[in-house]
C-alpha atoms as an extended CHARMM CRD file, in Angstrom:
* protein
*
       128  EXT
         1         1  UNK       CA              0.0160000000       -0.0950000000        0.0700000000  PROA      1               0.0000000000
         2         2  UNK       CA              2.6980000000        2.5230000000        0.7730000000  PROA      2               0.0000000000
         3         3  UNK       CA              4.3170000000        1.8010000000       -2.5940000000  PROA      3               0.0000000000
         4         4  UNK       CA              1.2580000000        2.5310000000       -4.5590000000  PROA      4               0.0000000000
         5         5  UNK       CA              0.5780000000        5.6800000000       -2.6170000000  PROA      5               0.0000000000
         6         6  UNK       CA              4.2100000000        6.7020000000       -3.4890000000  PROA      6               0.0000000000
         7         7  UNK       CA              3.5410000000        6.0550000000       -7.1620000000  PROA      7               0.0000000000
         8         8  UNK       CA              0.4640000000        8.0080000000       -7.0650000000  PROA      8               0.0000000000
         9         9  UNK       CA              2.2650000000       10.9770000000       -5.5430000000  PROA      9               0.0000000000
        10        10  UNK       CA              4.8890000000       10.8330000000       -8.1300000000  PROA      10              0.0000000000
        11        11  UNK       CA              2.3300000000       10.6220000000      -10.9870000000  PROA      11              0.0000000000
        12        12  UNK       CA              0.4650000000       13.7210000000       -9.4960000000  PROA      12              0.0000000000
        13        13  UNK       CA              3.9050000000       15.5800000000       -9.3260000000  PROA      13              0.0000000000
        14        14  UNK       CA              4.5710000000       14.8900000000      -12.9760000000  PROA      14              0.0000000000
        15        15  UNK       CA              1.0310000000       15.7700000000      -14.0000000000  PROA      15              0.0000000000
        16        16  UNK       CA              1.2420000000       19.1730000000      -12.0440000000  PROA      16              0.0000000000
        17        17  UNK       CA              4.7230000000       19.9510000000      -13.5140000000  PROA      17              0.0000000000
        18        18  UNK       CA              3.1360000000       19.3620000000      -17.0950000000  PROA      18              0.0000000000
        19        19  UNK       CA              0.2160000000       21.6160000000      -16.2740000000  PROA      19              0.0000000000
        20        20  UNK       CA              2.3900000000       24.3310000000      -15.0640000000  PROA      20              0.0000000000
        21        21  UNK       CA              4.6990000000       24.0100000000      -18.0100000000  PROA      21              0.0000000000
        22        22  UNK       CA              1.7510000000       24.1200000000      -20.4460000000  PROA      22              0.0000000000
        23        23  UNK       CA              0.3920000000       27.3150000000      -18.6440000000  PROA      23              0.0000000000
        24        24  UNK       CA              3.7510000000       29.1270000000      -18.8940000000  PROA      24              0.0000000000
        25        25  UNK       CA              3.9620000000       28.3330000000      -22.6490000000  PROA      25              0.0000000000
        26        26  UNK       CA              0.3410000000       29.4430000000      -23.0030000000  PROA      26              0.0000000000
        27        27  UNK       CA              1.1580000000       32.6960000000      -21.3570000000  PROA      27              0.0000000000
        28        28  UNK       CA              4.1940000000       33.4480000000      -23.3500000000  PROA      28              0.0000000000
        29        29  UNK       CA              2.1210000000       32.8270000000      -26.5610000000  PROA      29              0.0000000000
        30        30  UNK       CA             -0.7350000000       34.9010000000      -25.3770000000  PROA      30              0.0000000000
        31        31  UNK       CA              1.4680000000       37.7790000000      -24.9340000000  PROA      31              0.0000000000
        32        32  UNK       CA              2.4460000000       38.1420000000      -28.6630000000  PROA      32              0.0000000000
        33        33  UNK       CA              0.6090000000       41.0790000000      -30.2640000000  PROA      33              0.0000000000
        34        34  UNK       CA             -0.3870000000       41.4750000000      -34.0790000000  PROA      34              0.0000000000
        35        35  UNK       CA              0.1780000000       44.8950000000      -35.7770000000  PROA      35              0.0000000000
        36        36  UNK       CA             -1.0340000000       45.7390000000      -39.1850000000  PROA      36              0.0000000000
        37        37  UNK       CA              1.7260000000       47.8010000000      -40.7340000000  PROA      37              0.0000000000
        38        38  UNK       CA              0.4850000000       51.1830000000      -41.8560000000  PROA      38              0.0000000000
        39        39  UNK       CA             -2.8860000000       50.7140000000      -40.1470000000  PROA      39              0.0000000000
        40        40  UNK       CA             -5.7150000000       50.6000000000      -42.5260000000  PROA      40              0.0000000000
        41        41  UNK       CA             -3.5910000000       52.1740000000      -45.2070000000  PROA      41              0.0000000000
        42        42  UNK       CA             -1.4490000000       49.0600000000      -45.1300000000  PROA      42              0.0000000000
        43        43  UNK       CA              2.1160000000       48.7380000000      -46.2910000000  PROA      43              0.0000000000
        44        44  UNK       CA              2.5930000000       51.7950000000      -48.6020000000  PROA      44              0.0000000000
        45        45  UNK       CA              4.5410000000       54.9770000000      -49.2060000000  PROA      45              0.0000000000
        46        46  UNK       CA              5.4190000000       57.1390000000      -46.1590000000  PROA      46              0.0000000000
        47        47  UNK       CA              4.9420000000       54.4880000000      -43.6050000000  PROA      47              0.0000000000
        48        48  UNK       CA              8.5260000000       55.0430000000      -42.0960000000  PROA      48              0.0000000000
        49        49  UNK       CA              7.0000000000       56.7870000000      -38.9390000000  PROA      49              0.0000000000
        50        50  UNK       CA              4.2920000000       54.2200000000      -38.2630000000  PROA      50              0.0000000000
        51        51  UNK       CA              6.1490000000       52.3750000000      -35.6140000000  PROA      51              0.0000000000
        52        52  UNK       CA              6.5650000000       55.5310000000      -33.4250000000  PROA      52              0.0000000000
        53        53  UNK       CA              4.9080000000       55.4260000000      -30.1320000000  PROA      53              0.0000000000
        54        54  UNK       CA              4.3230000000       51.5670000000      -30.2030000000  PROA      54              0.0000000000
        55        55  UNK       CA              6.3160000000       49.1100000000      -28.1900000000  PROA      55              0.0000000000
        56        56  UNK       CA              7.1300000000       45.8480000000      -29.8060000000  PROA      56              0.0000000000
        57        57  UNK       CA              8.2330000000       42.5280000000      -28.2920000000  PROA      57              0.0000000000
        58        58  UNK       CA             10.1180000000       39.5960000000      -29.7780000000  PROA      58              0.0000000000
        59        59  UNK       CA              7.3600000000       37.1790000000      -31.0880000000  PROA      59              0.0000000000
        60        60  UNK       CA              5.0860000000       39.9770000000      -32.0610000000  PROA      60              0.0000000000
        61        61  UNK       CA              3.5340000000       39.6080000000      -35.7040000000  PROA      61              0.0000000000
        62        62  UNK       CA              3.7180000000       42.2570000000      -38.2380000000  PROA      62              0.0000000000
        63        63  UNK       CA              1.0090000000       41.8930000000      -40.9150000000  PROA      63              0.0000000000
        64        64  UNK       CA              2.0210000000       43.5210000000      -44.1610000000  PROA      64              0.0000000000
        65        65  UNK       CA             -1.0130000000       44.3000000000      -46.5660000000  PROA      65              0.0000000000
        66        66  UNK       CA             -0.2230000000       45.4130000000      -50.0320000000  PROA      66              0.0000000000
        67        67  UNK       CA             -0.9530000000       44.6680000000      -53.7710000000  PROA      67              0.0000000000
        68        68  UNK       CA              1.4270000000       41.9040000000      -54.8870000000  PROA      68              0.0000000000
        69        69  UNK       CA              3.3670000000       42.7680000000      -57.9790000000  PROA      69              0.0000000000
        70        70  UNK       CA              3.1940000000       46.3660000000      -56.9960000000  PROA      70              0.0000000000
        71        71  UNK       CA              5.1240000000       46.0710000000      -53.8570000000  PROA      71              0.0000000000
        72        72  UNK       CA              6.9200000000       43.5770000000      -51.7710000000  PROA      72              0.0000000000
        73        73  UNK       CA              8.6600000000       43.3020000000      -48.2220000000  PROA      73              0.0000000000
        74        74  UNK       CA             12.3270000000       42.5960000000      -47.7160000000  PROA      74              0.0000000000
        75        75  UNK       CA             13.7100000000       41.8860000000      -44.3850000000  PROA      75              0.0000000000
        76        76  UNK       CA             17.0680000000       43.7490000000      -44.4160000000  PROA      76              0.0000000000
        77        77  UNK       CA             20.0490000000       44.5870000000      -42.1320000000  PROA      77              0.0000000000
        78        78  UNK       CA             20.5970000000       48.1150000000      -40.8360000000  PROA      78              0.0000000000
        79        79  UNK       CA             23.0270000000       49.0250000000      -43.9250000000  PROA      79              0.0000000000
        80        80  UNK       CA             20.2060000000       47.6820000000      -46.3280000000  PROA      80              0.0000000000
        81        81  UNK       CA             17.7360000000       49.8990000000      -44.5320000000  PROA      81              0.0000000000
        82        82  UNK       CA             19.9450000000       53.0640000000      -44.6530000000  PROA      82              0.0000000000
        83        83  UNK       CA             20.8610000000       52.5500000000      -48.3330000000  PROA      83              0.0000000000
        84        84  UNK       CA             17.4420000000       51.1200000000      -49.5300000000  PROA      84              0.0000000000
        85        85  UNK       CA             19.2150000000       48.2250000000      -50.8170000000  PROA      85              0.0000000000
        86        86  UNK       CA             18.4770000000       44.5170000000      -50.5160000000  PROA      86              0.0000000000
        87        87  UNK       CA             21.6580000000       42.6910000000      -49.3320000000  PROA      87              0.0000000000
        88        88  UNK       CA             22.3880000000       39.2300000000      -50.6990000000  PROA      88              0.0000000000
        89        89  UNK       CA             20.4190000000       36.5740000000      -48.5850000000  PROA      89              0.0000000000
        90        90  UNK       CA             17.7870000000       38.9780000000      -47.5660000000  PROA      90              0.0000000000
        91        91  UNK       CA             14.3880000000       37.2860000000      -47.2620000000  PROA      91              0.0000000000
        92        92  UNK       CA             11.7630000000       38.9660000000      -49.4310000000  PROA      92              0.0000000000
        93        93  UNK       CA              8.0330000000       38.3310000000      -49.1080000000  PROA      93              0.0000000000
        94        94  UNK       CA              5.7160000000       38.8860000000      -51.9790000000  PROA      94              0.0000000000
        95        95  UNK       CA              2.2910000000       37.4400000000      -51.1350000000  PROA      95              0.0000000000
        96        96  UNK       CA              0.3700000000       40.8450000000      -50.3250000000  PROA      96              0.0000000000
        97        97  UNK       CA             -0.6910000000       39.4230000000      -46.9490000000  PROA      97              0.0000000000
        98        98  UNK       CA              2.7420000000       38.6630000000      -45.2470000000  PROA      98              0.0000000000
        99        99  UNK       CA              2.9640000000       37.7410000000      -41.5640000000  PROA      99              0.0000000000
       100       100  UNK       CA              6.4710000000       38.2490000000      -40.1710000000  PROA      100             0.0000000000
       101       101  UNK       CA              7.5100000000       37.3960000000      -36.5300000000  PROA      101             0.0000000000
       102       102  UNK       CA              9.6610000000       40.0360000000      -34.9230000000  PROA      102             0.0000000000
       103       103  UNK       CA             13.0570000000       38.7970000000      -33.4170000000  PROA      103             0.0000000000
       104       104  UNK       CA             14.6510000000       40.3970000000      -30.3310000000  PROA      104             0.0000000000
       105       105  UNK       CA             16.5600000000       43.5990000000      -31.2610000000  PROA      105             0.0000000000
       106       106  UNK       CA             16.4900000000       45.3760000000      -34.4310000000  PROA      106             0.0000000000
       107       107  UNK       CA             14.2310000000       44.5790000000      -37.3360000000  PROA      107             0.0000000000
       108       108  UNK       CA             14.3740000000       46.3470000000      -40.6870000000  PROA      108             0.0000000000
       109       109  UNK       CA             11.8890000000       46.0450000000      -43.5880000000  PROA      109             0.0000000000
       110       110  UNK       CA             11.9620000000       47.7630000000      -46.9210000000  PROA      110             0.0000000000
       111       111  UNK       CA             10.0610000000       47.5800000000      -50.3410000000  PROA      111             0.0000000000
       112       112  UNK       CA             12.6330000000       46.5820000000      -52.7100000000  PROA      112             0.0000000000
       113       113  UNK       CA             10.8210000000       47.9310000000      -55.9200000000  PROA      113             0.0000000000
       114       114  UNK       CA             12.8970000000       50.5560000000      -57.4010000000  PROA      114             0.0000000000
       115       115  UNK       CA             12.2760000000       53.9880000000      -55.7720000000  PROA      115             0.0000000000
       116       116  UNK       CA              9.6420000000       52.5200000000      -53.1540000000  PROA      116             0.0000000000
       117       117  UNK       CA             12.1470000000       52.4930000000      -50.0710000000  PROA      117             0.0000000000
       118       118  UNK       CA             13.3780000000       56.0810000000      -50.9910000000  PROA      118             0.0000000000
       119       119  UNK       CA              9.8160000000       57.2700000000      -50.8970000000  PROA      119             0.0000000000
       120       120  UNK       CA              9.5210000000       56.0900000000      -47.1540000000  PROA      120             0.0000000000
       121       121  UNK       CA              8.1780000000       52.6030000000      -47.7230000000  PROA      121             0.0000000000
       122       122  UNK       CA             10.5220000000       51.1560000000      -45.0110000000  PROA      122             0.0000000000
       123       123  UNK       CA             10.3280000000       50.6710000000      -41.2370000000  PROA      123             0.0000000000
       124       124  UNK       CA             12.8500000000       50.1410000000      -38.5100000000  PROA      124             0.0000000000
       125       125  UNK       CA             11.5090000000       48.2110000000      -35.3640000000  PROA      125             0.0000000000
       126       126  UNK       CA             13.2710000000       47.3980000000      -32.0540000000  PROA      126             0.0000000000
       127       127  UNK       CA             11.7580000000       44.4620000000      -30.3290000000  PROA      127             0.0000000000
       128       128  UNK       CA             12.4880000000       43.8030000000      -26.5540000000  PROA      128             0.0000000000
């Protein structure tokens, strides 16, 4: 009888640990926010100031809505952002409804169509 009671306690402890682990995972996932870049206007010209006043966290999702074939989204480094150029190996999205998860630190996005980035179609976001 004592052995069965001991096993039962061990099983309850494992179950409790699993439940707590799932709750922590769920809470971390629930904290992620979704932002539509540019608001109702979407990913378009002159959105460079859109991130101002917003607080972003790693794991937050940016939704880029735009007309495919007219615009795109390139995830670039700081140099690519400053020079409006797409470095080799940069990930480019072109669906018109792109969901991109932010990473901790600096995140830079531009439209790589000729002249679009220069017309303010770029954003820089720091996620904590």
